[in-house]
LODRENLUM-35134 format. One record per residue: x, z, y of N, C-alpha, C in turn. Coordinates in steps of 0.001 Angstrom, whole numbers, padded with zeros to 6 digits, always signed. Atoms other than C-alpha are relative to their C-alpha. Layout:
<sites>
XZYXZYXZY
...
</sites>
This chain:
<sites>
+000963+000658+000868+087643-015357+017396-001119+000993-000297
+001122-000911+000239+084185-013855+017107-000532-000198-001409
+000628+000093+001309+082455-013107+013838-001498-000162+000191
+001451+000163-000056+078817-013723+013009-000683+001309+000395
+000577-001284-000404+078252-010020+013649-000082+000128+001519
+000011-000021-001456+078890-010756+017333-001141-000835+000587
+001093+000836-000482+075807-012981+017544-000994+000868+000771
+001015-000678-000799+073448-011913+020268-001097-000996+000314
+001121+000856-000363+070179-013263+021505+000419-001063+001015
-000454+000924-001037+072079-014956+024332+000914-001091-000538
-000926+001012+000516+074464-016915+022067-000320-000405-001443
+000409+000387+001346+072495-018002+019009+000586-001367-000366
-000578+001281+000413+074386-020716+017123-001057-000870-000686
+000975+000914+000584+072179-023691+016356+000713-001141-000714
-000522+001139+000757+072690-026641+014031-000682-001257+000521
+000546+001234-000564+072229-030191+015277-000709-000843-001068
+000849+000655+001004+069701-031088+012601-001418+000528+000168
+001348-000507+000179+065994-030739+011982-000161+000280-001482
+000238-000354+001393+064538-029419+008750-001370-000500-000422
+001259+000402+000614+061858-030872+006509-000171+000873-001234
+000301-000858+001146+060296-028394+004071-001084-000688-000821
+000909+000704+000907+058587-029981+001062-000649+001020-000925
+000739-000912+000873+055860-028017-000744-000895-000812-000932
+000858+000710+000941+054292-029409-003918-001454+000453+000139
+001427-000282-000086+050503-029603-003871-000601+000123-001404
+000715-000056+001279+047896-029177-006606+000063-001350-000719
-000123+001334+000614+048108-032954-007198+001340-000109-000732
-001315-000013+000652+051821-032566-007942-000048+000870-001260
+000076-000911+001140+051100-029626-010239-000762-000644-001156
+000746+000707+001057+048507-031659-012173+000893-001025-000694
-000926+000982+000575+051122-034383-012657+001061+000712-000852
-001082-000708+000690+053847-031895-013684-000468+000654-001299
+000520-000667+001208+051625-030164-016240-000113-000953-001185
+000033+000968+001098+051671-033356-018310+001211+000133-000915
-001258-000054+000737+055154-032456-019506+000111+001307-000778
-000022-001185+000869+055766-030043-022394+000893+001129+000494
-000903-001065-000454+058575-028141-020666-000522+000741+001232
+000587-000642-001181+056282-027127-017774-000994+001059-000460
+000901-001102+000310+054524-023767-018008-001415-000373+000431
+001378+000413-000290+050843-024655-018244-000760+001050+000808
+000637-001064-000770+049964-021326-016625+000544+000092+001425
-000582+000009-001335+052031-022114-013520-001105-000221+001034
+001036+000098-001026+049857-021576-010459+000557-000709+001242
-000476+000611-001250+050008-023417-007129+000809+000974+000857
-000751-000988-000778+051178-020194-005451+001413+000194-000552
-001321-000143+000619+054035-019805-007942+000845-001253+000242
-000698+001263-000186+054932-023459-007508+000686-000082+001357
-000560+000115-001351+055579-023077-003782+000862+001208+000403
-000846-001164-000317+057606-019842-004015+001422-000406+000368
-001367+000451-000275+060885-021789-003922-000033-001513+000167
+000121+001420-000303+060807-025174-002212+001344-000588+000378
-001201+000693-000442+063353-027759-001249-000109-000269+001492
-000074+000289-001423+064404-028057+002367+001055-001077+000205
-000906+001107-000286+066075-031162+003732+000398+000037+001466
-000483+000133-001369+068260-031309+006816-000012-001482+000347
+000087+001387-000435+067568-034504+008728+000583-000107+001406
-000498+000138-001370+068946-035957+011963-001003+000573+001003
+000881-000490-001059+067603-034401+015136-000944-001118+000423
+001022+000976-000368+064377-036125+016143-000406+000195+001449
+000456-000053-001388+063593-036943+019739-001512-000140+000073
+001436+000239-000007+060088-038096+018893-000672+000693-001163
+000793-000517+001105+057633-037525+016090+000816-000042-001292
-000795+000016+001235+059513-036441+012928-000704-000725-001142
+000738+000734+001021+056764-038058+010856+000460-001455-000064
-000528+001366-000028+058215-041414+011940+001221-000100-000904
-001174-000032+000875+061514-040491+010263-000443+000109-001454
+000457-000217+001368+059653-039300+007176-000595-001269-000591
+000594+001254+000494+057704-042562+006858+001073-001001-000415
-001096+000916+000339+061016-044449+006775+000847+000508-001169
-000932-000598+000960+062760-042037+004384-000647+000798-001126
+000677-000845+000988+060139-040432+002124+000371-000344-001429
-000243+000426+001392+061132-042445-000962+001124+000801-000660
-001101-000761+000591+064445-040627-001495-000439+001443-000268
+000509-001357+000213+062732-037253-001088-000964+000008-001184
+000939+000122+001113+059947-038360-003455+000781-000054-001317
-000793+000141+001227+062548-039413-006061+000697+001305-000373
-000698-001266+000283+064529-036166-005748-000978+001031-000550
+000995-000991+000429+061395-034027-006114-000539-000322-001393
+000501+000376+001325+060037-035986-009107+001063+000207-001068
-001098-000125+000948+063431-036033-010801+000276+001460-000369
-000175-001420+000300+063571-032238-010568-000934+000501-001093
+000988-000396+001010+060606-032086-012939-000015-000924-001198
+000029+000979+001088+060936-035243-015014+001037-001077+000300
-001049+000992-000232+064035-037420-015336-000353-001370-000565
+000444+001283+000586+062153-040156-017210-000842-000748+001037
+000659+000697-001115+061285-042542-014370-001261-000752-000420
+001193+000704+000474+058741-044378-016519-001252+000883+000079
+001118-000939-000069+056569-041241-016302-000351+000387+001432
+000295-000269-001404+056667-041092-012508-001226-000795+000431
+001149+000782-000493+053668-042266-010502+000394-001462+000203
-000284+001438-000112+053459-046059-010588+000117-000436+001450
-000026+000332-001418+052757-046278-006869+000602+001185+000739
-000638-001070-000772+055072-044286-004627-000064-000363+001482
+000220+000298-001410+053595-045025-001235+000050+001297+000812
+000023-001171-000869+053647-042705+001761-001301+000782-000207
+001295-000646+000229+049967-041986+001106+000048+000859-001273
-000128-000765+001252+050737-040878-002480+000950+001177+000202
-000938-001080-000315+053717-038843-001247-000725+001159+000672
+000725-001045-000739+051430-036946+001151-001047+000699-000876
+000899-000669+000946+049030-036233-001740+000780+000960-000899
-000839-000816+000882+051873-034819-003856+000655+001178+000720
-000756-001015-000734+053518-032781-001086-000601+000261+001364
+000251-000314-001404+052681-030940+002067+001382+000123+000642
-001280+000096-000696+055407-031271+004660-000064+000818+001280
-000128-000732-001260+056518-028940+007426+001344-000336+000615
-001219+000310-000743+059086-029687+010092+000428+001207+000818
-000579-001015-000887+061392-027285+011923+001034-000706+000871
-000922+000680-000910+063237-028466+015002+001126+000899+000496
-001042-000920-000446+065306-025366+015703+000557+000739-001213
-000675-000661+001112+067821-024191+013105+001087+000893+000567
-000952-000986-000496+069740-021035+013912+000862+000445-001175
-000947-000322+001062+072852-020360+011848+000438+001457+000122
-000379-001412+000020+073154-016642+011068+000977+000310-001124
-000950-000193+001092+075557-017176+008171+001415+000140+000496
-001431-000138-000309+079256-016387+008098+000737-001224-000520
-000852+001091+000474+081900-019065+007768-000581-001377+000278
+000419+001378-000220+081630-022794+007801-001076-000413-000999
+001005+000560+000890+078861-024822+006244+000693-001028-000881
-000624+000919+000938+080090-026611+003124-001051-000894-000618
+000885+000949+000682+078502-029701+001583+000439-000170-001429
-000263+000302+001408+078250-030223-002160-000903-001160-000382
+000810+001126+000437+076915-033261-003969-000559+000286-001380
+000667-000232+001282+074393-033002-006780+000401-001051-001001
</sites>
């Protein structure tokens, strides 16, 4: 049995998923600053220091197609992280509004350099 220390360039372990990285934009920050528990001095650079990454099924085509079908759950998770009162969320949660609130980056190659198995937890 090999350990992760035995990983070489010739045998990189990959994960059969793609990754979507969500970065809040200035529009999101303007919305978030409406709430008293949000630091009013928070800058856009500070806001994107720690983002949420989502593992999604491997995409054969354009990953934006997957995102258009599934953005609502990501939108809800991101908004809920800042405000749990749904009445204060944007009234319209269209894909166009989502793209104003977040910039999105996709990664198609995920290399696992960690030790041990990957465990799932539920929030």
